[in-house]
Every structure is written in C-alpha cells, then in structure tokens.
N, CA, C and O atoms as a DFTB+ gen file, in Angstrom:
316 C
 N C O
     1  1      13.212     -11.464      28.787
     2  2      13.002     -10.231      28.155
     3  2      11.415      -9.763      28.312
     4  3      10.392     -10.440      28.415
     5  1      11.608      -8.485      28.291
     6  2      10.160      -7.872      28.501
     7  2       9.248      -7.823      26.893
     8  3       9.816      -7.832      25.801
     9  1       7.890      -7.776      27.076
    10  2       6.877      -8.058      26.004
    11  2       7.323      -6.232      24.986
    12  3       7.472      -5.044      25.274
    13  1       7.366      -7.188      23.668
    14  2       7.533      -5.441      22.796
    15  2       6.548      -4.791      22.883
    16  3       5.504      -5.433      22.995
    17  1       6.475      -3.563      22.871
    18  2       5.879      -2.033      22.356
    19  2       5.270      -2.519      21.085
    20  3       5.454      -3.603      20.530
    21  1       4.471      -1.466      20.702
    22  2       3.389      -1.759      19.372
    23  2       4.253      -1.031      18.604
    24  3       4.316      -1.316      17.409
    25  1       5.144       0.124      19.174
    26  2       5.903       0.852      18.028
    27  2       7.029       0.035      17.596
    28  3       7.564       0.188      16.498
    29  1       7.362      -0.757      18.381
    30  2       8.540      -1.937      18.604
    31  2       8.380      -2.863      17.304
    32  3       9.011      -2.997      16.255
    33  1       7.215      -3.447      17.881
    34  2       6.605      -4.508      16.723
    35  2       6.253      -3.329      15.112
    36  3       6.622      -3.841      14.055
    37  1       5.896      -2.547      15.049
    38  2       5.541      -1.533      13.702
    39  2       7.325      -1.389      13.117
    40  3       7.517      -1.532      11.910
    41  1       8.545      -1.106      14.056
    42  2       9.232      -0.816      13.846
    43  2      10.517      -2.281      13.148
    44  3      11.519      -2.077      12.462
    45  1       9.979      -3.666      13.651
    46  2      10.577      -4.675      13.555
    47  2      10.472      -5.227      12.280
    48  3      11.351      -5.830      11.664
    49  1       8.616      -4.817      11.709
    50  2       8.028      -5.201      10.705
    51  2       8.671      -4.701       9.477
    52  3       9.150      -5.367       8.560
    53  1       8.582      -2.945       9.654
    54  2       9.396      -2.234       8.751
    55  2      10.989      -3.313       8.344
    56  3      11.446      -3.839       7.329
    57  1      11.320      -3.230       9.542
    58  2      13.105      -4.135       9.032
    59  2      12.903      -5.397       8.261
    60  3      13.670      -5.800       7.387
    61  1      11.766      -6.012       8.670
    62  2      11.512      -7.420       8.295
    63  2      10.920      -7.203       6.729
    64  3      10.923      -8.236       6.060
    65  1      10.554      -6.325       6.245
    66  2      10.068      -5.972       4.807
    67  2      10.898      -5.599       3.869
    68  3      10.728      -5.872       2.681
    69  1      12.357      -4.611       4.559
    70  2      13.400      -4.083       4.253
    71  2      13.986      -5.116       3.753
    72  3      14.009      -5.361       2.547
    73  1      14.616      -5.951       4.819
    74  2      15.276      -7.191       4.644
    75  2      14.777      -8.316       3.653
    76  3      15.522      -9.237       3.317
    77  1      13.323      -8.179       3.150
    78  2      13.256      -9.688       2.632
    79  2      13.529      -9.197       1.304
    80  3      13.293      -8.084       0.834
    81  1      14.230     -10.516       0.616
    82  2      15.060     -10.653      -0.548
    83  2      13.518     -11.140      -1.230
    84  3      13.593     -11.234      -2.455
    85  1      12.507     -11.379      -0.812
    86  2      11.580     -11.135      -1.881
    87  2      10.288      -9.707      -1.943
    88  3       9.232      -9.571      -2.560
    89  1      10.707      -9.230      -1.407
    90  2       9.969      -7.853      -1.294
    91  2      10.707      -6.954      -2.786
    92  3      11.894      -6.860      -3.099
    93  1       9.475      -6.393      -3.480
    94  2      10.216      -6.193      -4.704
    95  2      11.011      -4.408      -3.978
    96  3      10.586      -3.702      -3.063
    97  1      11.927      -4.269      -4.648
    98  2      12.450      -2.613      -4.762
    99  2      11.715      -1.808      -4.632
   100  3      11.879      -1.023      -3.698
   101  1      10.754      -1.684      -5.389
   102  2       9.399      -0.545      -5.436
   103  2       9.145      -0.336      -4.013
   104  3       9.370       0.703      -3.392
   105  1       8.650      -1.433      -3.552
   106  2       7.924      -1.347      -2.166
   107  2       8.772      -1.042      -1.099
   108  3       8.357      -0.357      -0.165
   109  1       9.989      -1.501      -1.133
   110  2      10.959      -1.236      -0.276
   111  2      11.617       0.050      -0.211
   112  3      12.032       0.492       0.861
   113  1      11.775       0.899      -1.706
   114  2      12.109       2.071      -1.901
   115  2      10.539       3.180      -1.177
   116  3      10.784       4.203      -0.538
   117  1       9.100       2.732      -1.434
   118  2       8.307       3.416      -1.026
   119  2       8.147       3.309       0.729
   120  3       7.790       4.281       1.395
   121  1       8.503       1.848       1.384
   122  2       8.673       2.134       2.874
   123  2       9.392       3.036       3.352
   124  3       9.153       3.726       4.343
   125  1      10.323       3.066       2.646
   126  2      11.913       3.711       3.350
   127  2      11.895       5.569       2.809
   128  3      12.524       6.542       3.225
   129  1      11.025       5.428       1.894
   130  2      10.636       7.283       1.736
   131  2       9.396       7.677       2.903
   132  3       9.469       8.705       3.576
   133  1       8.130       6.581       3.038
   134  2       7.313       6.715       3.736
   135  2       7.893       6.841       5.185
   136  3       7.625       7.967       5.602
   137  1       8.606       6.088       6.134
   138  2       9.189       6.180       7.331
   139  2       9.847       7.852       7.397
   140  3       9.990       8.425       8.477
   141  1      10.115       8.331       6.409
   142  2      11.087       9.944       6.718
   143  2       9.459      11.190       6.332
   144  3       9.619      12.355       5.967
   145  1       8.571      10.777       6.464
   146  2       7.342      11.327       6.130
   147  2       6.722      11.618       7.323
   148  3       7.113      11.045       8.339
   149  1       5.655      12.556       7.379
   150  2       4.742      12.735       8.335
   151  2       3.483      11.214       8.433
   152  3       2.615      10.818       7.654
   153  1       3.779      10.914       9.263
   154  2       3.171       9.366       9.310
   155  2       1.411       9.449       9.177
   156  3       0.725       8.435       9.305
   157  1       0.807      10.840       8.898
   158  2      -0.340      11.063       8.768
   159  2      -0.361      11.201       7.309
   160  3      -0.930      10.431       6.536
   161  1       0.161      12.016       7.068
   162  2       0.178      12.208       5.380
   163  2       0.777      10.846       4.907
   164  3       0.001      10.290       4.129
   165  1       1.712      10.268       5.097
   166  2       2.001       8.998       4.340
   167  2       0.715       8.101       4.347
   168  3      -0.024       7.964       3.372
   169  1       0.542       7.512       5.563
   170  2      -0.581       6.815       5.455
   171  2      -1.925       7.214       4.471
   172  3      -2.595       6.419       3.811
   173  1      -2.088       8.540       4.570
   174  2      -3.467       8.776       3.382
   175  2      -2.750       8.624       2.019
   176  3      -3.288       7.855       1.223
   177  1      -1.867       9.108       1.723
   178  2      -1.175       8.765       0.502
   179  2      -1.329       7.221      -0.054
   180  3      -1.856       6.907      -1.121
   181  1      -0.626       6.147       1.116
   182  2      -0.763       5.040       0.760
   183  2      -2.298       4.393       0.668
   184  3      -2.558       3.297       0.170
   185  1      -3.206       5.270       1.229
   186  2      -4.396       4.777       1.383
   187  2      -4.944       5.003      -0.580
   188  3      -5.551       4.205      -1.295
   189  1      -4.478       6.216      -0.864
   190  2      -4.968       6.315      -2.080
   191  2      -4.870       5.776      -3.031
   192  3      -5.650       5.616      -3.970
   193  1      -3.453       5.314      -2.763
   194  2      -2.948       4.613      -3.541
   195  2      -3.331       3.220      -3.658
   196  3      -3.157       2.496      -4.638
   197  1      -3.768       2.980      -2.762
   198  2      -4.247       1.283      -2.668
   199  2      -5.696       1.497      -3.162
   200  3      -6.254       0.559      -3.732
   201  1      -6.173       2.360      -3.030
   202  2      -7.662       2.631      -3.658
   203  2      -7.880       2.267      -5.226
   204  3      -8.600       1.521      -5.889
   205  1      -6.627       3.424      -5.487
   206  2      -6.320       3.580      -7.184
   207  2      -6.047       2.351      -7.925
   208  3      -6.398       2.078      -9.073
   209  1      -5.318       1.597      -7.037
   210  2      -4.264       0.104      -7.539
   211  2      -5.267      -0.931      -7.537
   212  3      -5.163      -1.926      -8.255
   213  1      -6.451      -0.686      -6.579
   214  2      -7.007      -1.413      -6.390
   215  2      -8.262      -1.657      -7.216
   216  3      -8.791      -2.757      -7.380
   217  1      -8.721      -0.360      -7.774
   218  2      -9.803      -0.313      -8.541
   219  2      -9.130      -0.754     -10.255
   220  3      -9.722      -1.320     -11.174
   221  1      -7.536      -0.178     -10.191
   222  2      -7.379      -0.837     -11.467
   223  2      -7.030      -2.147     -11.876
   224  3      -7.077      -2.648     -13.000
   225  1      -6.487      -2.867     -10.235
   226  2      -6.430      -4.440     -10.779
   227  2      -8.071      -5.242     -10.971
   228  3      -8.145      -6.267     -11.649
   229  1      -9.152      -4.727     -10.391
   230  2     -10.714      -5.165     -10.832
   231  2     -11.157      -4.628     -12.180
   232  3     -11.931      -5.218     -12.935
   233  1     -10.537      -3.340     -12.427
   234  2     -10.960      -3.391     -13.883
   235  2     -10.257      -4.101     -14.926
   236  3     -10.811      -4.550     -15.930
   237  1      -8.883      -4.204     -14.638
   238  2      -8.595      -5.260     -15.551
   239  2      -8.499      -6.809     -15.720
   240  3      -8.138      -7.560     -16.626
   241  1      -9.029      -6.973     -14.323
   242  2      -9.600      -8.186     -14.185
   243  2     -10.962      -8.937     -15.030
   244  3     -11.290     -10.075     -15.365
   245  1     -11.561      -7.399     -15.148
   246  2     -12.974      -7.539     -15.368
   247  2     -12.976      -7.622     -17.040
   248  3     -13.695      -8.332     -17.742
   249  1     -11.969      -6.693     -17.445
   250  2     -11.493      -6.589     -19.047
   251  2     -10.997      -8.336     -19.451
   252  3     -11.260      -8.972     -20.473
   253  1     -10.191      -8.773     -18.210
   254  2      -9.905     -10.174     -19.017
   255  2     -10.913     -11.352     -19.077
   256  3     -10.917     -12.293     -19.871
   257  1     -11.854     -11.060     -17.953
   258  2     -12.487     -12.233     -17.876
   259  2     -14.035     -11.500     -18.776
   260  3     -15.145     -11.878     -18.401
   261  1     -13.930     -10.641     -19.741
   262  2     -15.003     -10.307     -20.563
   263  2     -16.137      -9.992     -20.293
   264  3     -17.133     -10.051     -21.014
   265  1     -15.989      -9.468     -18.706
   266  2     -17.110      -8.613     -18.322
   267  2     -17.339      -7.352     -18.919
   268  3     -16.389      -6.569     -18.919
   269  1     -18.484      -6.972     -19.464
   270  2     -18.875      -5.788     -19.963
   271  2     -18.939      -4.408     -18.619
   272  3     -18.736      -3.214     -18.843
   273  1     -19.299      -5.072     -17.168
   274  2     -19.638      -4.308     -16.195
   275  2     -18.420      -3.564     -15.952
   276  3     -18.212      -4.060     -14.844
   277  1     -17.447      -2.763     -16.112
   278  2     -16.389      -2.113     -15.533
   279  2     -16.639      -1.488     -14.032
   280  3     -17.655      -0.821     -13.836
   281  1     -15.688      -1.718     -12.974
   282  2     -16.314      -1.256     -11.661
   283  2     -15.494       0.191     -11.826
   284  3     -14.433       0.208     -12.451
   285  1     -15.908       1.097     -11.379
   286  2     -15.807       2.467     -11.168
   287  2     -14.937       3.003     -10.178
   288  3     -15.057       2.265      -9.200
   289  1     -14.192       3.831      -9.951
   290  2     -13.454       4.200      -8.679
   291  2     -14.025       4.342      -7.586
   292  3     -15.145       4.836      -7.457
   293  1     -13.378       3.961      -6.759
   294  2     -13.952       3.868      -5.290
   295  2     -14.623       5.333      -4.822
   296  3     -15.375       5.410      -3.851
   297  1     -14.199       6.626      -5.753
   298  2     -14.024       7.525      -4.977
   299  2     -14.604       8.788      -6.140
   300  3     -14.588       8.524      -7.343
   301  1     -14.985       9.831      -5.759
   302  2     -14.993      11.031      -6.715
   303  2     -13.864      11.464      -7.770
   304  3     -12.800      11.473      -7.151
   305  1     -13.645      11.849      -9.188
   306  2     -12.774      12.837      -9.045
   307  2     -12.298      14.284      -8.843
   308  3     -11.274      14.960      -8.944
   309  1     -13.663      14.403      -8.483
   310  2     -13.588      15.831      -7.896
   311  2     -13.141      16.101      -6.398
   312  3     -13.932      16.448      -5.520
   313  1     -11.826      15.908      -6.213
   314  2     -11.100      15.831      -4.645
   315  2     -10.695      17.297      -4.262
   316  3     -10.152      17.525      -3.182
C-alpha cells in the first residue's frame, strides 16, 4: 500500500476525532462545521478562539491561585 499523502492524513485525523467517543459533542460539531467552511477563514477563527480560551483559562487559574496579577488578553481589543 502506498504511503498516505498529507491531505489523506488530515482527513483520517478528522475522522478519528469525529469517531472518538471521548471527544466532546461540542468539538465534533465545531470540526464538522469547520470542514464545510473556507479553510483559511476556519483556521483564523480557530486561532482567535484558541487565544480567547487560553487567556480565560490563564486568568481563571491565576484567580484560583490567589494571584493578584491577572494575565491580559494576547491581543488588542481594537480589532
């Protein structure tokens, strides 16, 4: 059997996530919606979502640890 192309490997990974019972319904729905979109737009939106969720997580962890210093968002609010 010939080696898989990069695109084939990405498609297999998408299928793996969609079939994984441990993957959340939210992740599966987001992935299914993303593959129907322009890939550049979907990747950009995913990057923005990652930045927002990462900053929120860091902020909540800092608050939980009682730190007075709260990390700021990794981007300007004037977009």
